[in-house]
C-alpha positions as CSV (number, residue, x, y, z in Angstrom):
1,M,17.6,18.7,7.6
2,G,16.0,15.3,7.3
3,R,13.8,14.1,4.4
4,E,10.1,14.2,4.9
5,I,9.5,10.4,4.9
6,V,11.8,7.5,4.2
7,V,10.0,4.7,2.5
8,L,11.4,1.2,3.1
9,R,10.1,-1.0,0.4
10,S,11.7,-4.3,1.3
11,S,9.2,-7.1,2.3
12,Q,11.8,-9.5,3.5
13,K,13.2,-9.0,6.9
14,D,16.9,-9.5,6.1
15,V,16.8,-7.1,3.2
16,L,14.8,-4.6,5.2
17,I,17.4,-4.5,8.0
18,E,20.0,-3.8,5.3
19,E,17.8,-1.0,3.8
20,I,17.3,0.5,7.3
21,N,21.1,0.7,7.8
22,Q,21.6,2.3,4.4
23,K,18.7,4.8,4.3
24,L,18.2,5.9,7.9
25,D,20.3,8.3,10.0
26,S,20.0,10.7,12.9
27,S,18.2,13.2,10.6
28,T,15.4,10.7,9.8
29,K,12.0,11.8,11.5
30,K,9.5,9.6,9.6
31,V,9.6,6.1,8.2
32,H,7.1,4.1,6.1
33,L,7.3,0.3,6.2
34,S,5.9,-2.1,3.7
35,I,6.0,-5.0,6.2
36,R,4.4,-5.5,9.6
37,P,6.9,-4.2,12.2
38,T,8.4,-6.6,14.6
39,I,10.5,-5.9,17.7
40,N,13.7,-6.6,15.8
41,I,12.7,-4.3,12.9
42,L,11.8,-1.5,15.3
43,A,15.1,-2.0,17.3
44,S,17.0,-1.6,14.0
45,I,15.0,1.5,13.1
46,L,15.6,3.1,16.5
47,T,19.3,2.3,16.4
48,A,19.7,3.7,12.9
49,A,17.4,6.7,13.4
50,P,17.5,7.7,17.1
51,N,15.5,10.9,16.4
52,I,12.5,9.1,14.7
53,E,9.1,10.7,15.5
54,A,6.7,8.6,13.4
55,I,6.4,5.2,11.8
56,T,3.7,4.4,9.3
57,C,2.6,1.4,7.4
58,P,-0.4,0.5,5.1
59,P,-3.7,0.2,6.9
60,S,-4.0,-3.5,6.4
61,L,-0.7,-4.1,8.2
62,Y,-1.4,-1.5,10.9
63,E,-4.5,-3.5,11.8
64,R,-2.5,-6.7,12.1
65,T,0.3,-5.1,14.2
66,P,0.1,-6.4,17.8
67,K,-1.2,-3.9,20.4
68,K,1.9,-4.6,22.5
69,I,4.1,-3.1,19.7
70,R,1.8,-0.1,19.3
71,T,1.8,0.5,23.0
72,A,5.6,0.2,23.3
73,L,6.0,2.8,20.5
74,E,3.5,5.1,22.2
75,K,5.4,4.9,25.5
76,I,8.6,6.1,23.9
77,G,6.9,8.9,22.2
78,I,6.8,7.6,18.6
79,K,3.6,7.9,16.6
80,F,2.5,4.7,14.8
81,E,-0.1,5.3,12.1
82,P,-1.7,3.8,9.1
83,L,-0.8,5.5,5.8
84,L,-1.9,4.5,2.3
85,L,0.9,5.5,-0.1
86,T,-0.2,3.5,-3.1
87,P,-3.8,2.7,-3.5
88,G,-3.8,-0.9,-4.7
89,R,-3.0,-2.5,-8.1
90,P,-3.2,-0.3,-11.2
91,R,-6.0,-0.9,-13.6
92,S,-5.1,-3.2,-16.5
93,H,-7.6,-1.6,-18.9
94,P,-7.5,2.0,-20.0
95,N,-10.4,4.3,-19.0
96,W,-11.7,4.6,-22.6
97,K,-12.1,0.8,-22.8
98,I,-14.1,0.6,-19.5
99,Q,-16.3,3.5,-20.9
100,K,-16.8,1.5,-24.0
101,V,-18.1,-1.4,-22.0
102,Y,-20.9,0.8,-20.6
103,E,-21.5,2.4,-24.0
104,L,-21.9,-1.1,-25.8
105,E,-24.1,-2.3,-22.9
106,R,-26.4,0.7,-23.3
107,Q,-26.6,-0.1,-27.0
108,G,-27.9,-3.6,-26.2
109,Y,-24.8,-5.8,-26.6
110,S,-24.5,-8.8,-24.3
111,A,-21.6,-9.2,-21.9
112,K,-20.2,-12.0,-24.1
113,E,-20.4,-9.7,-27.2
114,I,-18.7,-6.8,-25.4
115,S,-16.0,-9.2,-24.2
116,D,-15.4,-10.4,-27.7
117,K,-15.5,-6.9,-29.2
118,L,-13.1,-5.3,-26.8
119,G,-10.9,-8.3,-26.0
120,I,-11.6,-8.0,-22.3
121,P,-12.2,-11.2,-20.3
122,L,-15.9,-11.9,-19.7
123,T,-15.5,-11.9,-15.9
124,T,-14.0,-8.4,-16.2
125,V,-16.9,-7.2,-18.3
126,Y,-19.3,-8.5,-15.6
127,Y,-17.2,-6.9,-12.9
128,Y,-17.5,-3.4,-14.5
129,L,-21.1,-3.8,-15.2
130,K,-21.9,-4.9,-11.7
131,K,-19.8,-2.0,-10.3
132,E,-22.0,0.4,-12.2
133,G,-25.1,-1.3,-10.8
134,R,-26.2,-2.8,-14.1
C-alpha cells in the first residue's frame, strides 16, 4: 500500500525530476511539491506515478500556478490543492524572551532599553510591541 503523501523538497527543476524518479512509483497516490508545477514536472510525476490522485503545493505557489495547468489536471481526474505543510520561518527568539519584552514594557522600560537588556534588535522589539497593539 502506498504512503499517505510523498513530499518532494527540491526547488530546482533538474534535481526535482531526479527526486520524482527516485521517490514515486505506481503505489503513490498523493504528492506535495515545493515548486510551482510546470507541464514537464507534471509529465514526470504522471510517468513515475500513474495512479496519482492528488498533487498539493504551498498556497502561495498554488495561487501562481496557471489556470491552464489546474484545468488540465482536473480534466484527467487529479485534484490540485493548496496545502501548508510548514508554517513559515521558525522564530529566532524563544517565547520566554518575547514575554519578557512585554513585561519590561509594562514596567516602563523604553524599546531601546528592552533591546539592550535582552540582546534583541531594536526593530524586533518594535515588531513584537506593535504586534501586541502597544
